[in-house]
C-alpha positions in Angstrom: -1.3 22.4 13.8 -0.2 19.8 10.9 -2.6 17.6 9.3 -2.6 14.0 10.7 -1.7 10.8 8.3 -5.1 9.3 7.5 -3.8 6.8 4.8 -1.6 3.8 5.0 0.0 1.4 2.4 1.3 -2.1 3.5 3.5 -3.5 1.3 6.2 -6.2 0.8 7.4 -8.9 -1.5 4.9 -11.0 -3.5 4.4 -13.9 -1.2 3.9 -16.3 -4.4 7.5 -15.8 -5.5 9.7 -18.1 -3.4 13.0 -16.9 -1.9 15.3 -18.3 0.8 14.6 -17.4 4.3 17.4 -14.8 4.7 16.1 -12.9 2.1 12.5 -12.9 3.6 14.1 -11.6 7.0 15.3 -8.5 4.9 12.3 -7.8 3.2 9.4 -8.0 5.7 6.3 -6.6 5.0 6.2 -2.8 6.1 3.7 0.1 6.3 4.1 3.6 5.4 1.2 6.3 6.4 0.3 9.5 4.1 -1.7 12.6 4.7 -3.5 12.2 1.4 -4.9 9.5 -0.6 -3.1 10.8 -3.7 0.1 10.4 -1.8 -0.7 6.7 -0.9 -1.9 6.0 -4.4 1.5 7.4 -5.9 3.4 5.3 -3.3 1.3 2.1 -4.1 1.9 2.4 -7.8 5.8 2.4 -7.0 5.4 -0.7 -4.9 3.4 -2.4 -7.6 6.0 -1.3 -10.3 8.6 -3.3 -8.1 6.6 -6.5 -8.6 5.4 -6.2 -4.8 2.2 -6.8 -3.3 0.5 -4.0 -1.4 -2.8 -3.1 0.5 -4.1 0.2 1.6 -6.7 2.0 3.7 -7.6 4.7 6.0 -6.5 4.9 9.4 -8.7 4.9 12.6 -10.4 7.1 13.6 -10.8 8.5 10.0 -14.4 8.0 8.6 -15.5 6.8 6.3 -13.3 3.6 6.9 -11.9 2.3 3.7 -9.9 -0.8 2.9 -8.2 -1.6 -0.4 -7.1 -5.2 -0.6 -4.1 -6.6 -2.7 -6.7 -7.8 -5.6 -8.1 -4.2 -5.9 -4.9 -2.1 -5.3 -3.9 -1.5 -8.7 -7.3 -0.3 -10.0 -7.4 2.0 -6.9 -4.0 3.5 -7.5 -4.0 3.8 -11.1 -6.2 6.8 -12.4 -6.1 5.2 -15.9 -7.9 2.2 -14.4 -10.5 4.1 -12.9 -8.9 4.8 -9.6 
């Protein structure tokens, strides 16, 4: 039996950067799921390196529930910042 995905990272272009509507349609917010927190953190760091925004957390029904907002994602994902 395989381990279920328990983490997600939701990501997309930074909303504070203005782009035209056609570009927005091509780069809508997306979500990927992961089996481990480490994998989610590695992916989040790749997203941040692109200059995009991201948030993360655990999928239901995984307990304890964790939600990492965009303002906390870099600290959570980067081991050098205490993540």
